[in-house]
C-alpha positions as CSV (number, residue, x, y, z in Angstrom):
1,M,105.4,96.9,87.3
2,E,107.2,98.1,90.4
3,L,106.6,100.9,92.7
4,H,109.7,102.7,94.2
5,N,108.4,105.4,96.4
6,S,105.5,106.9,98.1
7,E,104.7,109.2,95.3
8,Q,104.5,106.5,92.8
9,M,102.2,104.6,95.1
10,R,99.8,107.3,95.7
11,A,99.7,107.9,91.8
12,F,99.0,104.0,91.6
13,L,96.1,104.2,93.9
14,R,94.6,107.5,92.3
15,V,94.7,105.5,89.0
16,L,92.9,102.5,90.4
17,L,90.6,104.7,92.6
18,G,90.3,108.0,91.3
19,E,91.4,111.6,92.5
20,D,89.6,110.8,95.7
21,W,91.4,107.5,96.5
22,E,91.9,108.5,100.1
23,I,88.4,109.2,100.7
24,Q,87.3,106.0,99.0
25,L,89.7,104.0,101.3
26,I,88.1,105.7,104.3
27,L,84.6,104.9,103.0
28,A,85.4,101.4,102.5
29,N,86.8,101.1,106.1
30,A,90.2,100.4,104.5
31,I,92.2,102.1,107.1
32,A,93.7,101.3,110.4
33,G,94.5,103.3,113.5
34,V,98.0,103.7,114.6
35,D,97.3,101.4,117.4
36,A,95.8,98.9,115.3
37,T,96.5,95.1,115.9
38,D,98.5,93.1,113.1
39,E,95.0,91.3,112.5
40,E,93.2,94.9,112.1
41,V,96.0,96.1,109.6
42,Y,95.8,93.1,107.6
43,A,92.0,93.3,107.4
44,A,92.1,97.0,106.4
45,Q,94.7,96.1,103.8
46,Q,92.6,93.3,102.1
47,R,89.5,95.9,101.9
48,A,91.9,98.2,100.3
49,V,92.9,95.5,97.7
50,D,89.0,94.4,97.3
51,L,88.2,98.0,96.8
52,A,90.8,98.3,94.2
53,R,89.7,95.1,92.5
54,E,86.1,96.2,92.5
55,N,86.7,99.6,90.9
56,S,89.4,98.7,88.2
57,A,88.2,97.9,84.8
58,W,91.5,96.5,84.0
59,W,92.4,94.4,87.0
60,R,94.9,91.7,87.0
61,E,95.6,89.3,89.8
62,D,99.3,90.4,90.0
63,L,97.9,93.9,91.2
64,N,96.8,92.4,94.6
65,T,100.2,92.4,95.9
66,L,101.1,95.9,94.3
67,V,97.9,97.1,96.1
68,A,98.7,95.6,99.4
69,K,102.3,96.7,99.2
70,A,101.1,100.5,98.5
71,W,98.7,100.6,101.0
72,L,101.0,99.1,103.5
73,T,103.9,101.5,102.8
74,L,101.6,104.7,103.0
75,W,100.0,103.4,106.2
76,L,103.3,103.0,107.7
77,E,104.6,106.4,106.7
78,P,105.2,108.8,109.7
79,R,102.3,111.1,110.7
80,P,103.8,113.7,112.8
81,W,100.3,115.3,113.2
82,L,99.3,112.2,115.2
83,E,102.1,112.2,117.6
84,P,101.8,113.9,120.9
């Protein structure tokens, strides 16, 4: 499986975590601030993978990479509402 754009990545996380996937990530502390260190970003990314693994009845180990990539891509998206 390949995810080619942000919409596909959002849909993928929605399938794994449900319609409230963003809230689920927040509640699992699987988010990182814009000024987060590399270590903080990696830790949040791994919490996202763990959350998806715990909530998916059809989890396969190859999904680790897909969830990590989707999370990172969405985290890196421009957020104009956060800019001064």
